[in-house]
C-alpha positions as CSV (number, residue, x, y, z in Angstrom):
1,M,-11.0,24.1,-0.3
2,T,-12.7,21.9,-3.0
3,T,-15.8,20.0,-1.9
4,L,-16.5,16.7,-3.5
5,P,-20.2,15.9,-4.3
6,I,-20.2,12.7,-2.1
7,A,-21.4,13.7,1.5
8,G,-19.6,17.0,1.3
9,L,-16.3,15.3,1.4
10,T,-13.2,17.5,0.8
11,R,-10.0,16.5,-0.8
12,R,-8.2,17.2,2.5
13,R,-10.6,14.7,4.3
14,V,-10.2,12.0,1.7
15,N,-6.4,12.4,2.1
16,A,-6.6,12.2,5.9
17,F,-8.7,9.1,5.6
18,G,-6.2,7.5,3.3
19,A,-3.5,8.3,5.9
20,L,-5.5,6.9,8.7
21,A,-6.3,3.7,6.7
22,C,-2.6,3.2,6.1
23,A,-2.0,3.7,9.8
24,A,-4.7,1.1,10.6
25,M,-3.1,-1.3,8.1
26,M,0.3,-0.9,9.8
27,G,-1.4,-1.1,13.3
28,F,-2.8,-4.5,12.4
29,A,0.6,-5.7,11.0
30,L,2.3,-4.7,14.2
31,F,-0.4,-6.4,16.2
32,A,0.1,-9.5,14.1
33,Q,3.8,-9.3,14.7
34,F,3.9,-8.4,18.4
35,G,0.5,-9.6,19.7
36,L,0.2,-12.7,17.6
37,H,3.9,-13.3,17.4
38,L,3.9,-13.7,13.6
39,V,7.4,-13.0,12.2
40,P,7.0,-10.9,9.1
41,C,8.8,-12.3,5.9
42,N,10.9,-10.2,3.6
43,M,8.0,-9.6,1.3
44,C,5.9,-8.5,4.2
45,V,8.6,-5.9,5.1
46,L,8.5,-4.6,1.6
47,Q,4.7,-4.3,1.7
48,R,5.1,-2.5,5.0
49,I,7.4,0.0,3.4
50,C,5.0,0.6,0.6
51,V,2.0,1.1,2.9
52,I,4.0,3.5,5.1
53,T,5.1,5.5,2.0
54,L,1.6,5.6,0.8
55,G,0.3,6.8,4.2
56,L,3.1,9.5,4.3
57,V,2.0,10.8,0.9
58,F,-1.6,10.9,2.0
59,L,-0.6,12.8,5.3
60,A,1.5,15.3,3.4
61,A,-1.4,15.9,1.0
62,A,-3.9,16.3,3.9
63,L,-1.6,18.5,5.9
64,H,-0.7,20.7,2.8
65,D,-4.1,20.8,1.2
66,P,-2.6,22.1,-2.0
67,G,-4.3,23.8,-5.1
68,E,-4.9,21.9,-8.3
69,A,-1.3,21.6,-9.4
70,G,-0.1,20.4,-6.1
71,A,-3.1,17.9,-5.9
72,R,-1.9,16.5,-9.2
73,A,1.7,16.1,-7.8
74,Y,0.2,14.3,-4.7
75,A,-1.9,12.2,-7.0
76,A,1.3,11.1,-8.8
77,G,3.0,10.2,-5.5
78,I,-0.1,8.2,-4.5
79,L,-0.1,6.4,-7.7
80,I,3.6,5.4,-7.5
81,A,3.3,4.3,-3.8
82,A,0.0,2.4,-4.4
83,C,1.3,0.7,-7.6
84,A,4.4,-0.4,-5.6
85,G,2.3,-1.7,-2.8
86,V,0.1,-3.6,-5.3
87,A,3.1,-5.0,-7.1
88,V,4.7,-6.3,-4.1
89,A,1.5,-7.7,-2.7
90,A,0.5,-9.3,-5.9
91,R,3.9,-11.0,-6.2
92,H,3.5,-12.2,-2.6
93,V,0.1,-13.6,-3.3
94,W,1.6,-15.4,-6.3
95,M,4.4,-16.8,-4.2
96,S,1.9,-18.1,-1.7
97,W,0.1,-20.1,-4.5
98,Q,3.3,-22.0,-5.5
99,P,3.8,-25.4,-4.0
100,L,5.9,-25.3,-0.8
101,G,9.6,-25.6,-1.5
102,S,9.3,-24.7,-5.2
103,L,10.8,-21.3,-4.7
104,P,14.4,-20.6,-3.5
105,S,15.1,-19.0,-0.2
106,C,15.9,-15.4,0.1
107,G,18.6,-16.1,2.7
108,A,18.9,-13.7,5.6
109,D,16.2,-11.6,6.9
110,F,15.5,-8.1,5.5
111,Y,17.4,-6.2,8.1
112,T,20.5,-8.3,7.9
113,M,20.5,-8.0,4.0
114,V,20.2,-4.3,4.2
115,Q,23.4,-4.2,6.2
116,M,25.2,-6.4,3.8
117,L,24.0,-5.5,0.3
118,P,22.9,-2.3,-1.5
119,I,19.2,-1.9,-1.4
120,T,18.6,-2.6,-5.0
121,D,20.3,-6.1,-4.5
122,V,18.1,-6.7,-1.4
123,V,15.0,-5.9,-3.3
124,A,16.1,-8.1,-6.3
125,K,17.1,-11.0,-4.0
126,I,13.7,-10.9,-2.2
127,W,11.8,-10.5,-5.4
128,S,13.4,-13.6,-7.1
129,G,13.5,-15.7,-3.9
130,G,10.8,-16.1,-1.4
131,G,10.6,-19.7,0.0
132,E,9.9,-18.3,3.4
133,C,7.1,-16.1,1.9
134,Q,5.1,-19.0,0.7
135,I,3.6,-19.8,4.1
136,V,0.4,-18.0,5.0
137,P,0.1,-18.0,8.8
138,L,-3.0,-16.0,9.1
139,R,-6.2,-15.6,7.0
140,L,-8.9,-13.0,7.6
141,L,-12.4,-13.8,6.1
142,G,-10.5,-16.4,3.9
143,L,-7.9,-14.0,2.5
144,S,-4.3,-13.9,3.3
145,M,-2.7,-10.7,4.8
146,Q,-1.0,-10.1,1.5
147,S,-4.3,-10.2,-0.3
148,W,-5.6,-7.6,2.1
149,V,-2.6,-5.4,1.3
150,L,-3.4,-5.8,-2.4
151,I,-7.0,-4.8,-2.0
152,G,-6.1,-2.0,0.5
153,A,-3.2,-0.4,-1.6
154,G,-5.3,-0.7,-4.7
155,G,-8.4,0.8,-3.3
156,L,-6.6,3.6,-1.5
157,G,-4.6,4.4,-4.7
158,L,-7.9,4.6,-6.7
159,L,-9.5,6.8,-4.0
160,G,-6.5,9.1,-3.8
161,L,-6.3,9.5,-7.5
162,A,-10.1,10.2,-7.7
163,A,-9.9,12.8,-4.9
164,N,-6.7,14.5,-6.0
165,L,-7.3,14.6,-9.7
166,G,-10.9,15.7,-9.3
167,F,-12.6,12.8,-11.3
168,V,-15.5,13.0,-8.9
169,R,-16.0,16.8,-9.2
170,R,-15.7,16.5,-13.2
171,A,-18.2,13.7,-13.3
172,E,-20.6,15.8,-11.1
173,A,-20.1,18.8,-13.2
174,L,-20.8,16.9,-16.4
175,R,-24.0,15.4,-14.8
176,L,-25.2,18.9,-13.7
177,A,-24.4,20.4,-17.2
178,A,-26.6,17.7,-19.0
């Protein structure tokens, strides 16, 4: 078990925190959907898939608690999932900045499109469309939910990389050696 120099954190604890943070993000998304009755747009569904994937990689890393080689593999998984989440959230933020009505409609909702089209076509159609995704029904501290996903996925991705690649331990070792 590798201990990080910050408050005795272990890689396993950081990965568990990442999994819990993703679960909290999804918990709020579900509260917004079922408690506040906000219907998620197609881009929101893609963001949820990315956050769930990121959380599952963090959870697997926490449960497995691998050695150095395994930690690098989990770091790669965290990087891929976090970058996907950041990309989808950034595109959604960009869509929300466009004038209403300037983007074409995606058409059907996500679940209907998945039943009718291959998943690659679904993602391409959502990515290029997005008229429904321009509406921002809820803001927290002045930021839209997609902005918070962008911040959360990016921050958790960096945290997961730092913990699993050992940047923090290497920096501490260099500081002690000097």
